[in-house]
C-alpha positions as protocol buffer text, in pm:
chain_id: "A"
residue {
  index: 1
  type: UNK
  ca { x: 18 y: 17 z: -7 }
}
residue {
  index: 2
  type: UNK
  ca { x: 122 y: 331 z: -92 }
}
residue {
  index: 3
  type: UNK
  ca { x: 168 y: 589 z: 188 }
}
residue {
  index: 4
  type: UNK
  ca { x: -21 y: 846 z: -9 }
}
residue {
  index: 5
  type: UNK
  ca { x: -335 y: 882 z: -280 }
}
residue {
  index: 6
  type: UNK
  ca { x: -199 y: 725 z: -595 }
}
residue {
  index: 7
  type: UNK
  ca { x: -468 y: 843 z: -803 }
}
residue {
  index: 8
  type: UNK
  ca { x: -406 y: 1209 z: -638 }
}
residue {
  index: 9
  type: UNK
  ca { x: -36 y: 1169 z: -698 }
}
residue {
  index: 10
  type: UNK
  ca { x: -116 y: 1101 z: -1081 }
}
residue {
  index: 11
  type: UNK
  ca { x: -359 y: 1364 z: -1100 }
}
residue {
  index: 12
  type: UNK
  ca { x: -86 y: 1650 z: -1003 }
}
residue {
  index: 13
  type: UNK
  ca { x: 134 y: 1483 z: -1251 }
}
residue {
  index: 14
  type: UNK
  ca { x: -103 y: 1501 z: -1542 }
}
residue {
  index: 15
  type: UNK
  ca { x: -142 y: 1862 z: -1425 }
}
residue {
  index: 16
  type: UNK
  ca { x: 191 y: 1960 z: -1391 }
}
residue {
  index: 17
  type: UNK
  ca { x: 242 y: 1802 z: -1794 }
}
residue {
  index: 18
  type: UNK
  ca { x: -40 y: 2008 z: -1856 }
}
residue {
  index: 19
  type: UNK
  ca { x: 112 y: 2298 z: -1713 }
}
residue {
  index: 20
  type: UNK
  ca { x: 455 y: 2243 z: -1928 }
}
residue {
  index: 21
  type: UNK
  ca { x: 296 y: 2203 z: -2229 }
}
residue {
  index: 22
  type: UNK
  ca { x: 47 y: 2538 z: -2207 }
}
residue {
  index: 23
  type: UNK
  ca { x: 358 y: 2722 z: -2090 }
}
residue {
  index: 24
  type: UNK
  ca { x: 588 y: 2585 z: -2392 }
}
residue {
  index: 25
  type: UNK
  ca { x: 300 y: 2666 z: -2660 }
}
residue {
  index: 26
  type: UNK
  ca { x: 332 y: 3017 z: -2511 }
}
residue {
  index: 27
  type: UNK
  ca { x: 658 y: 3045 z: -2543 }
}
residue {
  index: 28
  type: UNK
  ca { x: 612 y: 2924 z: -2899 }
}
residue {
  index: 29
  type: UNK
  ca { x: 316 y: 3167 z: -2953 }
}
residue {
  index: 30
  type: UNK
  ca { x: 544 y: 3482 z: -2834 }
}
residue {
  index: 31
  type: UNK
  ca { x: 834 y: 3357 z: -3074 }
}
residue {
  index: 32
  type: UNK
  ca { x: 628 y: 3300 z: -3369 }
}
residue {
  index: 33
  type: UNK
  ca { x: 485 y: 3651 z: -3328 }
}
residue {
  index: 34
  type: UNK
  ca { x: 825 y: 3786 z: -3252 }
}
residue {
  index: 35
  type: UNK
  ca { x: 946 y: 3743 z: -3657 }
}
residue {
  index: 36
  type: UNK
  ca { x: 889 y: 3916 z: -3910 }
}
residue {
  index: 37
  type: UNK
  ca { x: 584 y: 3915 z: -4123 }
}
residue {
  index: 38
  type: UNK
  ca { x: 779 y: 3752 z: -4413 }
}
residue {
  index: 39
  type: UNK
  ca { x: 869 y: 3480 z: -4177 }
}
residue {
  index: 40
  type: UNK
  ca { x: 567 y: 3410 z: -4023 }
}
residue {
  index: 41
  type: UNK
  ca { x: 354 y: 3416 z: -4392 }
}
residue {
  index: 42
  type: UNK
  ca { x: 606 y: 3157 z: -4482 }
}
residue {
  index: 43
  type: UNK
  ca { x: 563 y: 2911 z: -4210 }
}
residue {
  index: 44
  type: UNK
  ca { x: 183 y: 2986 z: -4251 }
}
residue {
  index: 45
  type: UNK
  ca { x: 214 y: 2862 z: -4595 }
}
residue {
  index: 46
  type: UNK
  ca { x: 440 y: 2571 z: -4548 }
}
residue {
  index: 47
  type: UNK
  ca { x: 335 y: 2418 z: -4226 }
}
residue {
  index: 48
  type: UNK
  ca { x: -52 y: 2522 z: -4248 }
}
residue {
  index: 49
  type: UNK
  ca { x: -190 y: 2528 z: -4560 }
}
residue {
  index: 50
  type: UNK
  ca { x: 73 y: 2261 z: -4692 }
}
residue {
  index: 51
  type: UNK
  ca { x: 249 y: 2441 z: -4989 }
}
residue {
  index: 52
  type: UNK
  ca { x: 572 y: 2345 z: -5057 }
}
residue {
  index: 53
  type: UNK
  ca { x: 859 y: 2571 z: -5041 }
}
residue {
  index: 54
  type: UNK
  ca { x: 870 y: 2608 z: -5426 }
}
residue {
  index: 55
  type: UNK
  ca { x: 516 y: 2679 z: -5428 }
}
residue {
  index: 56
  type: UNK
  ca { x: 523 y: 2922 z: -5127 }
}
residue {
  index: 57
  type: UNK
  ca { x: 846 y: 3119 z: -5297 }
}
residue {
  index: 58
  type: UNK
  ca { x: 618 y: 3133 z: -5635 }
}
residue {
  index: 59
  type: UNK
  ca { x: 296 y: 3291 z: -5451 }
}
residue {
  index: 60
  type: UNK
  ca { x: 520 y: 3574 z: -5271 }
}
residue {
  index: 61
  type: UNK
  ca { x: 728 y: 3639 z: -5561 }
}
residue {
  index: 62
  type: UNK
  ca { x: 1057 y: 3544 z: -5395 }
}
residue {
  index: 63
  type: UNK
  ca { x: 1331 y: 3317 z: -5476 }
}
residue {
  index: 64
  type: UNK
  ca { x: 1362 y: 2952 z: -5305 }
}
residue {
  index: 65
  type: UNK
  ca { x: 1669 y: 3012 z: -5070 }
}
residue {
  index: 66
  type: UNK
  ca { x: 1490 y: 3298 z: -4927 }
}
residue {
  index: 67
  type: UNK
  ca { x: 1172 y: 3133 z: -4822 }
}
residue {
  index: 68
  type: UNK
  ca { x: 1385 y: 2835 z: -4689 }
}
residue {
  index: 69
  type: UNK
  ca { x: 1585 y: 3048 z: -4486 }
}
residue {
  index: 70
  type: UNK
  ca { x: 1285 y: 3214 z: -4352 }
}
residue {
  index: 71
  type: UNK
  ca { x: 1158 y: 2874 z: -4244 }
}
residue {
  index: 72
  type: UNK
  ca { x: 1520 y: 2779 z: -4081 }
}
residue {
  index: 73
  type: UNK
  ca { x: 1496 y: 3068 z: -3902 }
}
residue {
  index: 74
  type: UNK
  ca { x: 1125 y: 2987 z: -3791 }
}
residue {
  index: 75
  type: UNK
  ca { x: 1254 y: 2629 z: -3718 }
}
residue {
  index: 76
  type: UNK
  ca { x: 1537 y: 2767 z: -3460 }
}
residue {
  index: 77
  type: UNK
  ca { x: 1274 y: 2992 z: -3290 }
}
residue {
  index: 78
  type: UNK
  ca { x: 1041 y: 2745 z: -3229 }
}
residue {
  index: 79
  type: UNK
  ca { x: 1302 y: 2506 z: -3109 }
}
residue {
  index: 80
  type: UNK
  ca { x: 1481 y: 2800 z: -2904 }
}
residue {
  index: 81
  type: UNK
  ca { x: 1119 y: 2886 z: -2748 }
}
residue {
  index: 82
  type: UNK
  ca { x: 1050 y: 2514 z: -2655 }
}
residue {
  index: 83
  type: UNK
  ca { x: 1359 y: 2485 z: -2435 }
}
residue {
  index: 84
  type: UNK
  ca { x: 1210 y: 2650 z: -2164 }
}
């Protein structure tokens, strides 16, 4: 027999995990919102609208290299935000 209520302990663990996920999501939102509009647009087109990098570059009227660089910047910002 446990000297404490196991279900209560598990509930607290779930709550802690939930709070950590919320903090990470909040940090990632802040990171995304702090990026230039161009970077946000590239991320939206590729990750949410499903465009390829080439299609995003064509739609935005920029080079593929500019799109790939912007996407790399976004991903680095999200990884860094997720470390907290």
